[in-house]
C-alpha positions in Angstrom: 148.3 -72.2 3.5 148.0 -72.8 7.5 146.9 -69.9 10.1 150.6 -69.3 11.1 151.6 -68.6 8.0 148.9 -65.4 8.0 150.0 -64.6 11.3 153.6 -64.6 10.5 152.8 -62.1 7.5 150.6 -59.6 9.9 153.4 -59.4 12.0 156.0 -58.4 9.2 153.4 -56.1 7.7 152.8 -54.5 11.4 157.0 -54.3 11.7 157.4 -52.4 8.7 154.7 -50.0 9.5 156.1 -49.4 12.8 159.6 -49.0 11.0 158.1 -46.2 8.6 156.3 -44.5 11.3 159.2 -44.7 13.0 161.6 -43.2 10.3 159.3 -40.8 9.9 159.0 -39.1 13.4 162.8 -39.1 13.4 162.9 -37.3 10.2 160.7 -34.4 11.6 162.4 -34.0 15.0 163.6 -30.3 15.4 167.2 -30.9 15.6 166.9 -32.2 12.3 166.1 -28.7 10.8 169.0 -26.7 10.2 170.9 -29.9 8.3 167.9 -30.3 6.1 167.3 -26.5 5.3 171.0 -26.5 4.4 170.4 -29.2 2.4 167.6 -27.8 0.6 169.6 -24.2 -0.4 172.4 -26.7 -2.4 170.5 -26.8 -5.7 170.3 -22.7 -5.5 174.0 -22.3 -4.0 175.5 -24.9 -7.0 173.5 -22.6 -9.7 175.1 -19.6 -8.3 178.5 -21.2 -8.3 178.5 -22.6 -12.0 177.2 -19.2 -13.0 180.0 -17.4 -11.6 182.7 -19.8 -12.9 181.1 -18.9 -16.4 181.0 -15.4 -15.5 177.7 -15.0 -16.1 177.0 -12.9 -12.8 178.8 -10.4 -11.4 
């Protein structure tokens, strides 16, 4: 293999790492907190609704 191939692979890996870090930073931005909190409550809310439909909770 040529040295140029090693440089191409290195650049691709660097771009993949930067993309991962960028997505990670984007996910932790403060304005996403409200949406993530609402999404975290979905399983509990769905269980409560299902129990109400079955008559399990009053």
